[in-house]
N, C-alpha and C positions, 0 to 999 in steps of 0.2 A: 743346455742341449741334452736331451734325454733320449734313450733308446726305447722306443715304444712300438713294438711290433703290431699292436692293434691299430695304431695310427696308419701303418702301411696298408692294412687289409680292410680297414673299416669304411672306406669310401673309394669312389672312383676318382683318381687324380686327373688333372689336366695333363700333366707330364710326369713320367717315370724316367729317371736317369739310372742306367745300369753301368756302374763303374764310377768310383769316386777318386780317381786320380785328378790331376790339376785340370784337365779338360772337362771331365764330368762335374767336378766341384764348381767350376765357373758356370757351367750350363745350369746347374741347379740354382745357383745364386741369381743368375740373370733371369731365369724363368720366374723365380719367387719375387724378385724385385719388380717384375712387370705385372704382378698381380695374379699369376697362375697358381693353382694348387699343385704342389710338387712333392714327389717322393724320390729319394736317392738311396741306393744300396750299393754295397761292394762286397765281393766274396771274401776279401781280407780286410785289412784296416784301411782307413782313409789315407790315400796317398802312399800306400805301402809298396807299390810296384815301381815302374820306371820313373814315376814322378819324383821319387825320393832319391834317385840315383843319377846325379849329374855333377858338373863342376860348379853348380849354383850360380852360373853367370847369366845375367839378363842381357842378351846381345842386342846391339844396335845395328847389326848387319853389315859391318865394315867389309867382310869377306865377299859380299855380293857385288862389290865394285868390280871384281875380277871377271864377272860373267858377261857383261854387266847386267844387273837386274835392279834398277832403281825402284821399281814398284815394291819388291820384297824388302828392300832397304828401308823405304818409307814406312812400310808396315811394321818392321822391327823397331824402328825409332819411335813410332807412335805407341806401340805396346810397351816398350821400356818406360816411356814417359807415364803411361797409365799406371804401371805398377809402382813407380816412384811416387805417384800422386795418391793412390788409394791405400798403399801399405808402406808409408814412410818409416815405420818402426822396423820393417823387415827387409827393406831394399835400400841400398846406398850406392853411390858412385864408387868405382874402383879403378885406379890407374893401371894401364897396361903399357908395356914397353916391348918393342922388338928392335934388334940391332939393324942399323943400315950398313950396307956393304956394296962396294962397286958402283957400277953405272946402270945396272939393269933394273928389274922389278923390285929388287931389294935396296936399290940405291936411294940416297937422300932426296934427289929430285923427284923420283917416282912416288916415294912415300909421302913427301911433302904435298905433292899434288893430290894424293888420295885423301890425306887428312883435311886439306882445304875443301875438297869437293864434298867430303862427308859432312863437314860442318854446314856447308851451303844447303845440302839436301835436308839436313836436320835443323833447319833454321828455327823451327818452332819446338825444338826438343825439350825446352824447359817451361812450356806453357803451363801455368797453374802449379808449378813446383816451387817450393819455398826453400830458402837458405842452403844448407849444406847438402841437400839432395839434388841440386842442380848439376847438370853435366857440363863441365868446362870444355873450351875449345881444345882440339888436338894441336900438337906442334912438334917440330923437330927439336931434338936436344943433343948436346955435346956428350963426348965420352965421359966427362967428369960427372954429369948429371945422371947418365946411365948407371955409372958405378954407384952413385948415391941411392938411386931409387931401386935398383935391381942388382946388388952386388953378386948374386949367384948366376946372373945371365952370362953364358959364355960369350966373350966379346973379342975373340981373336980376329984380327983383321977388320974390326968394325970402325966405321968413320964417325959413328954417333948412334942415335936411336930415334925412333918414332914413338911419341907418347900420345895416347888417347884414353878416353874413359868409357867404360861400360857400367852396367849395373851388377851388383852382387846381392843375391838373396842370402842374408845372414842366417835365415832359418827357413828353407824352402818347405820343410814339412809343416811348419806352423802357417805358412802362407796357404797351402792347400787346406789345412784345417780351418783357417779363417774364412775361406769361401764356404765351406760346409756350415760353419757356425752362422755366417751371414744368411745363408738360405734358411736355416732352422729358425733364426730370429724373425724371419718373414713368414713363418708358418710351415716350412717344409718338414716332412717326416723323413728322418735320416736314420740309417742303421748300417753299421759295419758288420762284417762276418755274416752277411746274408748272401748266399751263393745262388745266382740265377741259373736254374737248370734248363730253361727253355722259354720261349715266348708263347703267349696265349694268342691264338689266331681264331678269328671268327670269319669264315669265308676267306676273302682276300685281304682282310684287315687285321692288323695286330692290335690287341686290346689289353696289353700288359704282359706280365711275366709270371712264371711259376718259379718259386724259390724255396730254399731250405735255410733255416737258421742254423748256422754251424755250431752255435753254443748249446742249443737244446735239441736239435733234430726236427723241430717243428716245421711242417710244410706250410708254405704261404702262397696265396694267390693275390698278386698285387695288380689291381686293375687301373688302366690309364687310357686316356684318349690318344695320347701320343707317347711312344717309348723311344727315348734317345739312348742308343747303345754306344758307350764310350769305354770299351774294354782294352784299350791300349794295344800291346803287341799281340793281337790275336785276330788275324785277318779273316778267318772263316766266320767267326762270330760277327765281325763287322760287315761282312758281305751279306749277312742275313741268312746264312745257311743253317744256323742252329746247330752247328757242329764245332767243337773246340778247335779243330784244325791243328792238331798237335804236330803234324808233319810239315807244316808250312815253313818255308825258309824265312829266317829273320836275321837281324844283326844283334849280337850281344855287345852293348856298349859298356865300357868299364872305366872307372876312375879310381886312382889310388888316394887314400888318406895316409899321410906319413907323419911320424912323430917329429920329424926334423923341421923346425920353423925356418922360414926364409929370413935372410939377413936384412932385407929391405921391405918397404911397404907396398911396392907395386907387384902386380902379376906380370908375367912375361911369357913370350912365345919363343920357342927354339925351333929353328928349321932343321928337319932331319929326314933321312931316307928310311922309309918303312915299306914292308911288303904291301902290295895293293890291298886296299880295304874298302868297305862300303862307304866310308866317308870321303873317298877320293884316292886315286891311284898315285903312286910315286911319292915324291917329297911333299911334306906338309908340316904344319906347326904343331908341336907339342906344347900345351899351355901349363904353366906352373903358377899356382894361385895361392895366396895366403888365406888360411882358413882357421879362424880363431887362433889358437896357439900352435897350429900345425900347418901342413901344406897339402894341397890337393894337386894331383898331376893327371892329365888326360887330354883327349879321350882316346882310348884304345878300342879296337873292334875285332870281332870274330864272327864269321858266318856260322849259323847254327839253325836249329829248329826249336820250337817250343818244347817238344818231347826231349831233345838232347840236353837242353840247357836249363829249362825251368827258371830262367833268369839268374842262374848262379855261375860264377866263374870257377875255374878249376886251378889246382896247383900249377899246371902247365901254363895256364893263362898268366898267373902271377909271375912265373919265371920269365915268360916272354915279355911282359910289360917292363920288368926290371932291366932286362937286356936292352930294350929300346931306350929307357931313361939313361942308362949308363953310356950308351952310344952317343946320345945327344948331349949329355951333361956329365962327362967323365969325372970332373972335379967334385961333383955332388956325391959321388960314391955311394949311391943308394943300395941298401941291402934288404933282404927279406925281414930282418929284425927291425928295420925302420918302419915297416908297413903296419898300420893299425887297423885298417878297414879297406875293403874293396867294394866300392859302389858298383852296381851292375843293373842293367835293365834291358829288356827286349825292345827293339825298334823295327818298324816295318821297312821292307825293301821296296824299291820302285819297279813295277812291272814284273814280268816273268823272268826266270833265270834261264836264258837260252844257253845251249852248250858253247863254251868258250867265251861267253860274255862276262864282263866284270860287273857284278851286281852292285847297286848303289842304294844308299839310304833314300827313302822317299823324300823328295825335295819340298813337296807341298802337302799341307793338310788336306783332308778330304771330308766333305759332308754330303751325304746323298740319301735319297729315300727309295728303298727297294720296294716297299709296299706301303699302302695307306696305313697310317698309324705308327710307322717305324721310320726312324732316322738314324743313320749310322755315322759315326764321327771318328776319323783317324787323325790323331794329332802327332806331329813330329817335333815340335819345339815347345819347351816350357814357356819361353818368352811370349809366344803368340797364342797361348791357350785361351785367353779371354776373348780374342777376336774370333777364333774358330768356334767357341761356344756361342758367341753372339749370332753367328751365321746359323748354327743349329737351332737356336731358339727362334730366330726369324722363320725358319722352315716349319717349326712346330706351330707357331702362331698362324702361318698360312693354312696349315691343315685344320686348325681350330676355327678359322674364319675370323681371327682377331688381329689387331695391329696396335702395338704400343712400342715406344722408342726404348732402345737400350740405354741404360744409365750406369753400367758397371765401370765405365772409364772415369767417372767423376765421383762415385759414391764410395766413401771410405769403408774398408772391410771391418767387420766385428772381430777384434783381436782377442777378446776375452781377457782374463786376468793374466794368463801366461805363467810360465814357470818362474819368472823373475819376481813376481809378487808373492814372496814366500812368508809364511808365518811359522814360528817354531824353530827348533834347532835342526841342524843337519841330520839327515837320516842315518849317517854313519860318520865317524871322524874324517874330516876332509872332503866329504861328499858335496856335490854341487847343488843338491836339492834337499828339501825337508820332507818329513812325513806328511805334513799338511799339503804340500804341493802334489805329492803322489795321490793323496785322497781326492784332491780337486780334479786331477786328470780322469779319475774313475767316475766321480759324481757329475762332472760338468762337461767332460770331453770324450766320454765313451771309451776310455781305455779298458780293454777286457783281457789283454794278454800282457805279460811282462815286457815283451818286445815293443808293444805300443808305447809304454812309458820310457823305456831305455833308448829306443831308436828314433821315436817321432814326437813325443809330447814334451820331452825335457832335453836339455843339452848334455845329460850325463853320459850318453854313449856315442855322441857325434864324432869323437876323435879316437875311438877305440873301445874295446870291451872294458867296462868298469871293473875294478877289483872285486873279487869274489864276495868280500864282506858287504860291499855296496849292493851287489845283486841280491844277496841274502836279505838285506834289510828292506829293500824295495819289495821283494817278493813276499816278505812277512806282512807288510802293510797291505798289499793287494790280497793276500790270503785272508786276512781279517775282514776286509771289505767285501770280498766276492765269495767267501765260503770255500776256499780251496782246502783240500786235505794235503798231507805231506807229500804224497805221490804226485799230485798235480803241481805243487810248488816246485818240487825238484825237476819235473818235466819242463816247466816254464824256464827255469834257469838253464837247463841243458839246451833248449831251443835258442835262447839268446846267444849263448856261447857258440853254438853252431853257426849262427848268422855271421860271425866274424871270420869263418873259414873262407878262403884257404890261408889267410894270414895268421890264423890261430887265435885262440881266446886268451889274451894276456891277463893274468890275474896277479901280477906283481906290481 
């Protein structure tokens, strides 16, 4: 997979995808797999926005039973199965436990009925899925099994627990990258760090986009018969207004990565009272998830705008999150020193913010065509991105006067060699990657910034800021490959360390 700007500008593509988060990446792969000529660009790195910032859970939609919304639940189960099928190296089943208490909605009878109904609704959840990637039935468990699976789960007054399984993306960043790789393998022209400045309009029709290469400053005109805009948490762009919409209200969704590992193998949910938030008012579940050798906790929300947040949490956000965790799990005694990274991303809100109304996260993805040659796509869930992308590509084919069937639900993704296929010695004593692995991310996966390697291409930074010696070593390899001078190398290290704020850049 090579970054060839001439391939972007040298022809008129059938489809241009603007935005290479998980939704845009799936759209590019789907379009390329259906035989269309495709270009895909992103103003930052592939998957570097909200797609990188989640609990890494591939949801089967159990919570939709409360509404009830069986159609959305079926959609989530189907898409979870698709990801387990096409990316078995990156997605696996993960057990979840919540405590049962009393006789109401949290009681054993109600939870047992919910688990039974979930399994009936998802009767085909393992179609085409092999071996240890199959999702087992949910069941009620006793207090002893709760203590064995989730010893850290506060169980005061619990009668037992409810056990079910969802999917976990062990490396969500590489899942997004795999979609881009798969599109490129089918002939798509892909480039990161190409910022779209506006759409090219001819009369009432969109004919591509004007862009700037952030690496060189080169101005680009990328022509396409259909442009799919998949810019994530940026509603004005998605509405086709051609304005960044920096004052638009959004939700900043945040998840903690902590150095403290869980004592058990299961994720668990803790019921707690929180201030009203876009995810739902009043009491809700805080989920605590095993993540490599660490733990992820979330999700927390704060109302904001693009201009206020730029997708970044603040020290006050971290303090508030820690207060909520300590309230829900006092025995866990989480402190700021335990926090290694705060994942954060902007998510769209549903409808207008009326005075006195409680804004909510958008419940449904949106695909619409404001003008001929333009399709806008607003995604709200990582799990269902493939399905939303299929709808967008179907709309593109309608505009092109063509029709082919989607096959992304059964076609394995191109995983590439990945950081695990290492040759050579560790890049620094005790480091998780080799110099050869770093070079491969540059030559084969378009890593152009130090953050691309540390945060998204390799596991070295997934659980916190690597030691300074490791950052120096990776930066020196990249400097030799990309021609960085000492000022650029130092700036890249500073930018990576800043990405770990507000929890700080730990280098010990």
